[in-house]
N, C-alpha and C positions, 0 to 999 in steps of 0.2 A: 733696158739694160744700156749703157753707153760702152762703146769700143774707144780705142786709143786715138781714133781719128775724129770722134765727136769731142774731143776736149779742145774747146776754143776759148777765147776770152769771155769771162763771165758766166761759164758754166760751173753749176755747183753739182758736187757728187760725193758720195761716200767712200772713203778711203780708210781701212781699219777701224771701221766704226764710228768715225767721225767725220762732220761735214768739212769739206774743202771746196774752196772757189779758186778756178783758173785765173791768174793775173795775165799770163803771157803764155804764148804756146807756138811752138815753131815746128815744122817738119823738116827732120834731117834725113837724108839718105846719102851714104857714103857707096863708092862703087863696090858692087857684088855682095852688099850687106842689106839686111832687113831695114825698111824705114823705121825710124825713131822719133817720137814726139818730144823734144825738150820744152820742159815747161817750167814756169815759176807759179806755185800754188800756196793758198794761204789757208791756214786752219781758222775756220770761223769761231771756234771755241775759246781758243787762247791767243790768237793772233800772229802765230808763228808763220814766216814764210820760209818756203823751203824750195829749192830747185831738185827738180826729179825728172828722169826720163821714163817714158812708157814705151812698152814694146808691142810688136803686133801680138794680139792674142790676148792682151790685158782687157778685161771687162770690168766695168763699175755700175753701182747702183745710183740712180739719179737721187739726189738729196730732196726729200719732201719738206721744204721749208715753207711756212706760212709768214704772212706779212701783218703787223698789228701796230695802230699808232700808240707811240709812248711820249712822254713828256719829260724833257731834260729839267731838273731842279737846280742843281749845284755841283761844283766841282770842289773837293778838299783833299789835299797831299796826295794828288795823284790818282783819286778815285773819284769817277763820276757817277753822281746818283740820278736816277730816274724813277718815274712813277707812272701808272696808268693815268691818263688824262682826265678821267672822271672821279678817280679815287686816290688821292695822294697818299693815304695810309699805306697803300701797297706799294712800297719802294723795293728798288734793287739796285746794285751798282755794277760797273766795269771799271777794270783797271785802265791805266793808260796805254799798256801793252796791248790789250786786247782792241781798243778803240783805233789806235795807230794815228794817222796825221789827220783824220776827221775831228779829233779832239780841239783843234786850232778854231775851229769854225762854230763851235757850240755857243749859244746864249741862254740864259737862264729862261725859263718857260717856253722854249721852243717846242713845238710839235714835230718828231721825226719819225720814220718807218721802222720798227722794231722787226728783228728776224727770229722767228718762233721755229725752234727744232725739239721734238718730243716733249711738247708741251711747256718748254722751258724759253725764255727770251735770251737768245746767245749773243746777240750783237744788233746794230743798228745802222741805218743807211741815211746819210743826209741828202736833202735834194742838191742836184747838180749845181744850181745857184742859190746863194744865200745873201740877204742884205744886212750888212753891219755898218755900223756908226764909226766914224774916224775919230779915235780918242786923242791921238798926238799925230802931228805931222808938221815938219818944218816949213817955212814960206818958200814959195817958188822963186827962184834965183834966175835973173835975167840973164841972157848970154846967147850961145849959139843955138839958133832954132832950126838949123838945117834938118835936124832929126827931132822928133820928140822927146823930150827930156822927162825923167822919171825920178822919183824920191822914194824914200822910205815912210810908211805911215803905220801907225800902231793902232789896229781895231778895237773895239770893243771887248772880243772875246780873248784879246791878248796876242792875237797873230800880227806878224809883221809881214807886209806884202809891199812890191812897187806899184807906185801909182803916178799918173801924170802931174805935171807940175801945178795944174790948176786946181787940184784937189785941196781943200782946207779943213782944218779942225772942225768938227761937227758935222760934216757931210755925211751923207747916208750912201754908200755905194754898194754894188754888185760884184760878188766874188764867185769865181768858179772853184768849187771844192775839191774837183779832180786834179785840176792844174795848179791851183793855188795862186791864180792870176785875177787883176783887175777886169772887169767886164765894161761897167759904165757906172756914171753917178745917177743916183735916183732922184 
């Protein structure tokens, strides 16, 4: 069992029969009052994000989640279709609301880690860094080089990020999926 003080970033627990993940947690104590954990939690089934306070004495069951490899196939009208890596006939899908910002970094035939709750795949996790090809990028402009300049680039997945001026169309770059920032050219 988890207590209110065990709720830290990344902890997965059961609340009202559904799995939740802690996105942020902060201990708050006002004068002569009991400590309260102010948190932001995400529902792993439908993608809802809530801000909730937990009091001393609140207890939770730890979420029993498994991980399994799944393969992203394609995206159509806000729905993302996946299958088992070895059996493309066993398909399932997620909505854009369930996936969240991870959707920007998916490319077809990519293998990701699926999260299984009660024998059903409820969500997935991308690797922290992914390699994507630059589809569109304006040419770098010469000018003030006191600071490193940046420009917008459109990636093969459709994501738009800021990249250094030397990145050109066709380059393969590494992107951090948690922050959405350029890491390096591959």
